[in-house]
FIFI-522186 format. One record per residue (C-alpha): residue in three letters; z, x, y; residue number from 0. Coordinates in Angstrom, 1 decimal, always signed. Each point is the difference from the previous one (the first is absolute). Layout:
FIFI-522186
+------+--------+--------+--------+-----+
! rest !     c3 !     c1 !     c2 !  nr !
+------+--------+--------+--------+-----+
!  ALA !      Z !      X !      Y ! NUM !
...
+------+--------+--------+--------+-----+
//
This chain:
FIFI-522186
+------+--------+--------+--------+-----+
! rest !     c3 !     c1 !     c2 !  nr !
+------+--------+--------+--------+-----+
!  UNK !   -7.7 !   +6.8 !  +12.4 !   0 !
!  UNK !   +3.5 !   -1.6 !   +0.2 !   1 !
!  UNK !   -1.1 !   -3.1 !   -1.8 !   2 !
!  UNK !   -2.1 !   +1.9 !   -2.5 !   3 !
!  UNK !   +2.8 !   +2.2 !   -1.4 !   4 !
!  UNK !   +2.2 !   -2.9 !   -1.3 !   5 !
!  UNK !   -3.1 !   -1.5 !   -1.7 !   6 !
!  UNK !   -0.7 !   +3.3 !   -1.7 !   7 !
!  UNK !   +3.7 !   +0.4 !   -1.0 !   8 !
!  UNK !   +0.1 !   -3.6 !   -1.3 !   9 !
!  UNK !   -3.1 !   +0.5 !   -2.0 !  10 !
!  UNK !   +1.2 !   +3.2 !   -1.6 !  11 !
!  UNK !   +3.5 !   -1.4 !   -0.8 !  12 !
!  UNK !   -1.5 !   -3.2 !   -1.3 !  13 !
!  UNK !   -2.5 !   +1.8 !   -2.1 !  14 !
!  UNK !   +2.7 !   +2.2 !   -1.6 !  15 !
!  UNK !   +2.0 !   -3.0 !   -1.1 !  16 !
!  UNK !   -3.0 !   -2.0 !   -1.1 !  17 !
!  UNK !   -1.3 !   +3.0 !   -2.1 !  18 !
!  UNK !   +3.5 !   +0.5 !   -1.5 !  19 !
!  UNK !   +0.3 !   -3.6 !   -1.1 !  20 !
!  UNK !   -3.6 !   -0.3 !   -1.2 !  21 !
!  UNK !   +0.4 !   +3.2 !   -2.1 !  22 !
!  UNK !   +3.2 !   -1.5 !   -1.5 !  23 !
!  UNK !   -1.6 !   -3.4 !   -0.9 !  24 !
!  UNK !   -3.2 !   +1.5 !   -1.4 !  25 !
!  UNK !   +1.8 !   +2.8 !   -1.8 !  26 !
!  UNK !   -2.0 !   +2.7 !   +1.7 !  27 !
!  UNK !   +1.3 !   +3.5 !   +0.1 !  28 !
!  UNK !   +2.4 !   +1.7 !   -2.4 !  29 !
!  UNK !   +3.4 !   -1.4 !   -0.7 !  30 !
!  UNK !   +2.6 !   +2.7 !   +0.6 !  31 !
!  UNK !   +2.3 !   +1.1 !   -2.8 !  32 !
!  UNK !   +3.6 !   +0.7 !   +1.1 !  33 !
!  UNK !   +2.5 !   +2.2 !   -1.9 !  34 !
!  UNK !   +2.1 !   -2.1 !   -2.3 !  35 !
!  UNK !   +3.6 !   -0.5 !   +1.2 !  36 !
!  UNK !   -0.9 !   +0.7 !   +3.6 !  37 !
!  UNK !   +0.9 !   -2.4 !   +2.8 !  38 !
!  UNK !   -3.7 !   -0.8 !   +0.6 !  39 !
!  UNK !   -0.6 !   -1.0 !   -3.6 !  40 !
!  UNK !   +3.1 !   -2.2 !   +0.1 !  41 !
!  UNK !   -1.2 !   -1.6 !   +3.2 !  42 !
!  UNK !   -3.5 !   -0.9 !   -1.4 !  43 !
!  UNK !   +1.5 !   -1.0 !   -3.4 !  44 !
!  UNK !   +2.1 !   -2.6 !   +1.9 !  45 !
!  UNK !   -2.7 !   -1.3 !   +2.4 !  46 !
!  UNK !   -3.2 !   +0.4 !   -2.0 !  47 !
!  UNK !   +0.4 !   -2.7 !   -2.6 !  48 !
!  UNK !   +1.6 !   -2.5 !   +2.3 !  49 !
!  UNK !   -3.1 !   -0.6 !   +2.2 !  50 !
!  UNK !   +1.8 !   +1.3 !   +3.1 !  51 !
!  UNK !   -2.8 !   +2.6 !   +0.6 !  52 !
!  UNK !   -2.7 !   -2.8 !   -0.1 !  53 !
!  UNK !   +2.1 !   -2.0 !   +2.5 !  54 !
!  UNK !   +0.1 !   +3.0 !   +2.4 !  55 !
!  UNK !   -3.6 !   +0.8 !   -0.5 !  56 !
!  UNK !   -1.1 !   -3.5 !   +1.0 !  57 !
!  UNK !   +1.9 !   +0.4 !   +3.3 !  58 !
!  UNK !   -1.5 !   +3.4 !   +0.5 !  59 !
!  UNK !   -3.5 !   -1.5 !   -0.4 !  60 !
!  UNK !   +0.7 !   -2.9 !   +2.3 !  61 !
!  UNK !   +1.8 !   +2.2 !   +2.6 !  62 !
!  UNK !   -2.8 !   +2.6 !   -0.2 !  63 !
!  UNK !   -2.6 !   -2.6 !   +0.7 !  64 !
!  UNK !   +2.0 !   -1.5 !   +2.9 !  65 !
!  UNK !   +0.6 !   +3.4 !   +1.6 !  66 !
!  UNK !   -3.8 !   +0.7 !   +0.0 !  67 !
!  UNK !   -0.6 !   -3.2 !   +2.1 !  68 !
!  UNK !   +1.0 !   +0.8 !   +3.6 !  69 !
!  UNK !   +1.2 !   -3.5 !   +0.8 !  70 !
!  UNK !   +2.2 !   -0.2 !   -3.1 !  71 !
!  UNK !   +1.2 !   +3.7 !   +0.1 !  72 !
!  UNK !   +3.6 !   -0.8 !   +1.0 !  73 !
!  UNK !   +0.4 !   -2.6 !   -2.8 !  74 !
!  UNK !   -1.4 !   +2.6 !   -2.4 !  75 !
!  UNK !   +2.6 !   +2.6 !   +1.2 !  76 !
!  UNK !   +2.7 !   -2.6 !   -0.6 !  77 !
!  UNK !   -1.2 !   -0.4 !   -3.6 !  78 !
!  UNK !   -0.4 !   +3.8 !   -0.5 !  79 !
!  UNK !   +3.2 !   +1.0 !   +1.7 !  80 !
!  UNK !   +2.3 !   -0.6 !   -3.0 !  81 !
!  UNK !   -2.5 !   +1.6 !   -2.3 !  82 !
!  UNK !   -0.1 !   +3.1 !   +2.1 !  83 !
!  UNK !   +3.8 !   +0.1 !   +0.2 !  84 !
!  UNK !   +0.0 !   -0.4 !   -3.8 !  85 !
!  UNK !   -2.5 !   +2.9 !   -0.4 !  86 !
!  UNK !   +2.2 !   +2.3 !   +2.2 !  87 !
!  UNK !   +3.2 !   -1.0 !   -1.9 !  88 !
!  UNK !   -1.7 !   +0.7 !   -3.3 !  89 !
!  UNK !   -1.1 !   +3.5 !   +1.0 !  90 !
!  UNK !   +3.3 !   +0.8 !   +1.6 !  91 !
!  UNK !   +2.4 !   -1.5 !   -2.6 !  92 !
!  UNK !   -1.9 !   -0.1 !   -3.3 !  93 !
!  UNK !   -2.5 !   +2.8 !   +0.2 !  94 !
!  UNK !   +1.2 !   +3.6 !   +0.6 !  95 !
!  UNK !   +0.3 !   +0.3 !   +3.8 !  96 !
!  UNK !   -1.2 !   +3.6 !   -0.2 !  97 !
!  UNK !   -3.4 !   -1.4 !   -1.0 !  98 !
!  UNK !   -0.4 !   -1.6 !   +3.4 !  99 !
!  UNK !   -0.9 !   +3.4 !   +1.5 ! 100 !
!  UNK !   -3.0 !   +0.4 !   -2.4 ! 101 !
!  UNK !   -2.9 !   -1.2 !   +2.2 ! 102 !
!  UNK !   -2.4 !   +0.3 !   -2.9 ! 103 !
!  UNK !   +1.5 !   -3.0 !   -1.7 ! 104 !
!  UNK !   +1.6 !   -1.9 !   +2.9 ! 105 !
!  UNK !   -2.7 !   +0.0 !   +2.8 ! 106 !
!  UNK !   -0.6 !   -3.7 !   -0.4 ! 107 !
!  UNK !   +3.8 !   -0.7 !   +0.3 ! 108 !
!  UNK !   +0.1 !   +1.7 !   +3.4 ! 109 !
!  UNK !   -3.3 !   -1.6 !   +1.1 ! 110 !
!  UNK !   +1.4 !   -3.5 !   -0.8 ! 111 !
!  UNK !   +3.2 !   +0.7 !   +1.9 ! 112 !
!  UNK !   -1.7 !   +1.4 !   +3.1 ! 113 !
!  UNK !   -2.6 !   -2.7 !   +0.1 ! 114 !
!  UNK !   +2.6 !   -2.8 !   -0.4 ! 115 !
!  UNK !   +2.2 !   +1.5 !   +2.7 ! 116 !
!  UNK !   -3.0 !   +0.4 !   +2.4 ! 117 !
!  UNK !   -1.0 !   -3.6 !   -0.6 ! 118 !
!  UNK !   +3.5 !   -1.2 !   +0.6 ! 119 !
!  UNK !   +0.1 !   +2.0 !   +3.2 ! 120 !
!  UNK !   -3.3 !   -1.6 !   +1.1 ! 121 !
!  UNK !   +1.3 !   -3.5 !   -0.7 ! 122 !
!  UNK !   +3.5 !   +0.5 !   +1.2 ! 123 !
!  UNK !   -0.3 !   -2.6 !   +2.7 ! 124 !
!  UNK !   -0.9 !   -2.7 !   -2.5 ! 125 !
!  UNK !   +2.8 !   +1.1 !   -2.4 ! 126 !
!  UNK !   +2.5 !   +0.0 !   +2.8 ! 127 !
!  UNK !   -0.5 !   -3.8 !   +0.3 ! 128 !
!  UNK !   +1.4 !   -0.3 !   -3.6 ! 129 !
!  UNK !   +3.3 !   +1.5 !   +1.2 ! 130 !
!  UNK !   +0.4 !   -2.2 !   +3.0 ! 131 !
+------+--------+--------+--------+-----+
//
């Protein structure tokens, strides 16, 4: 059971990132409309046309696939780490922080954070080698 839980967590975390990037590239799902003049609309007006989101989504796709493969999970976490930090920073700094308590909309945000922290904890011995 101890070896099975990280595989399940890696599969779920990888699937979430792969689904998000595939939905972006295939234009599946609705595009959210943001209030004009808000911080969120300025953020996406700045990064949308530049190709920055495509750049990030490519790394989400690669990192998601790597996390799903048990042997490459730690490399996938290294790829997804900055993306997860960017997601947290966006929701804390750009989006309204009061919205973080709304589990109806942010359940995937919390699942990503919990799964990533769990996988980091499971691979802490391998990651400690990077610091020595």
